[in-house]
C-alpha positions in Angstrom: 0.0 0.0 0.0 2.8 2.4 0.9 4.6 1.7 -2.4 1.4 2.5 -4.4 1.0 5.9 -2.6 4.7 6.8 -3.3 4.2 5.9 -7.0 1.0 7.9 -7.3 2.6 10.9 -5.7 5.7 10.6 -7.9 3.5 10.4 -11.1 1.4 13.4 -10.0 4.5 15.5 -9.3 5.9 14.5 -12.7 2.7 15.5 -14.4 2.6 18.9 -12.8 6.2 19.5 -13.7 5.6 18.5 -17.3 2.5 20.7 -17.6 4.6 23.6 -16.2 7.4 22.9 -18.8 4.9 22.8 -21.6 3.4 26.1 -20.6 6.8 27.7 -20.4 7.8 26.6 -23.9 4.5 27.6 -25.3 3.0 24.2 -26.2 0.0 24.7 -24.0 -2.3 27.7 -23.9 -2.2 31.0 -25.8 1.5 31.7 -25.8 2.4 35.2 -27.1 6.1 34.9 -27.7 8.2 38.0 -28.2 11.1 36.0 -29.3 11.5 36.4 -33.0 13.3 33.0 -33.2 10.2 31.2 -32.0 7.3 30.7 -34.3 3.9 30.8 -32.6 1.1 29.0 -34.4 -2.1 29.6 -32.6 -5.5 28.8 -34.1 -7.2 30.4 -31.1 -5.8 33.9 -30.7 -6.7 35.8 -27.6 -9.8 38.1 -27.9 -7.9 41.1 -26.4 -5.1 41.2 -28.9 -3.8 44.5 -30.3 -5.7 45.5 -33.4 -5.2 48.4 -35.9 -5.4 51.7 -33.9 -5.8 54.2 -36.7 -3.2 56.5 -35.0 -1.8 58.8 -33.9 1.5 57.2 -34.8 5.1 57.4 -33.6 7.4 59.1 -36.0 9.8 57.3 -38.3 12.6 58.8 -36.3 11.2 57.4 -33.0 10.9 53.9 -34.6 14.5 54.1 -35.8 15.7 55.2 -32.4 13.8 52.2 -30.8 15.4 49.9 -33.4 18.9 51.2 -32.6 18.3 50.5 -28.9 17.1 47.0 -29.7 20.2 46.5 -31.9 22.4 47.7 -29.0 20.9 45.1 -26.7 21.9 42.5 -29.3 25.5 43.7 -29.7 25.5 46.6 -32.2 24.0 50.0 -31.2 25.7 51.6 -34.2 24.1 49.3 -36.7 23.2 50.8 -40.1 19.6 51.2 -41.0 19.0 49.8 -44.4 15.2 50.5 -44.7 12.3 51.6 -42.6 8.8 50.8 -43.8 5.3 51.6 -42.3 3.0 48.6 -42.8 0.8 46.1 -41.1 2.2 43.6 -38.6 1.1 40.6 -40.8 2.9 42.1 -43.8 6.0 42.8 -41.7 6.2 39.2 -40.6 5.7 37.9 -44.2 8.6 40.1 -45.3 11.0 38.9 -42.6 10.7 35.3 -43.9 9.9 33.9 -40.4 7.0 31.6 -40.1 5.3 32.9 -37.0 4.3 36.0 -35.1 3.1 37.1 -31.8 -0.5 35.8 -31.3 -1.4 38.8 -29.1 -1.0 41.2 -32.1 -3.5 41.2 -34.9 -2.2 41.2 -38.5 -3.7 44.6 -39.2 -1.8 46.4 -36.3 0.3 49.3 -37.7 4.0 48.9 -37.3 7.4 50.0 -38.6 9.7 47.3 -40.0 13.3 48.4 -39.6 16.0 46.4 -41.4 19.5 46.7 -40.1 23.1 45.7 -41.0 25.7 45.2 -38.3 27.2 42.7 -36.0 24.5 41.1 -33.9 24.5 38.3 -31.4 21.5 36.1 -30.7 20.7 34.2 -27.5 23.4 31.6 -26.6 22.4 28.0 -27.4 23.5 25.5 -24.6 25.4 23.3 -27.1 26.4 25.7 -29.8 27.1 29.0 -28.1 25.9 32.4 -29.3 24.8 32.9 -32.9 26.3 35.9 -34.7 24.5 37.5 -37.7 25.0 40.5 -39.9 21.4 41.3 -40.9 18.5 41.9 -38.5 15.0 43.3 -38.4 13.1 45.1 -35.7 9.3 45.5 -35.7 8.2 48.6 -33.8 4.6 49.3 -32.9 3.6 52.4 -34.7 1.1 53.5 -32.1 3.3 53.1 -28.9 6.8 53.3 -30.4 7.7 50.1 -28.5 9.7 47.2 -29.9 7.5 44.2 -30.7 10.0 41.8 -32.2 13.8 41.6 -33.0 15.3 38.9 -35.1 17.8 37.6 -37.6 16.7 38.4 -41.0 17.1 39.8 -44.4 18.3 43.4 -44.5 
């Protein structure tokens, strides 16, 4: 009887730990990942996601300043801006070549897509170390001026 109780408790603990792990990596629930290197495919987007605001909008200069700050956080605050475009969030993601986007942000949300060239460093991988790349993109929310996504990409 005592062995069964120990086994049941161990299995219950393992199940809770596994559920927590799945929630952290975004397999369970509505995960809104800001990590540009993680594709989020969600057939059930949250009802309160950011939609098109219609303005007023941050200026192009504000968006480029935010992009430079994001680039600095990834190793190159003096990166060269190749292009800045005002478009929808969905279109910006299609142009980056990545397959996913933040499920909390509707495709029609107004953004700036800023493409950069420089010397960037991605998050370190446990086995392979840090990734280095020369082209990056930053998606800046046109309404708030805040950075929504940063990632390796065509510039």
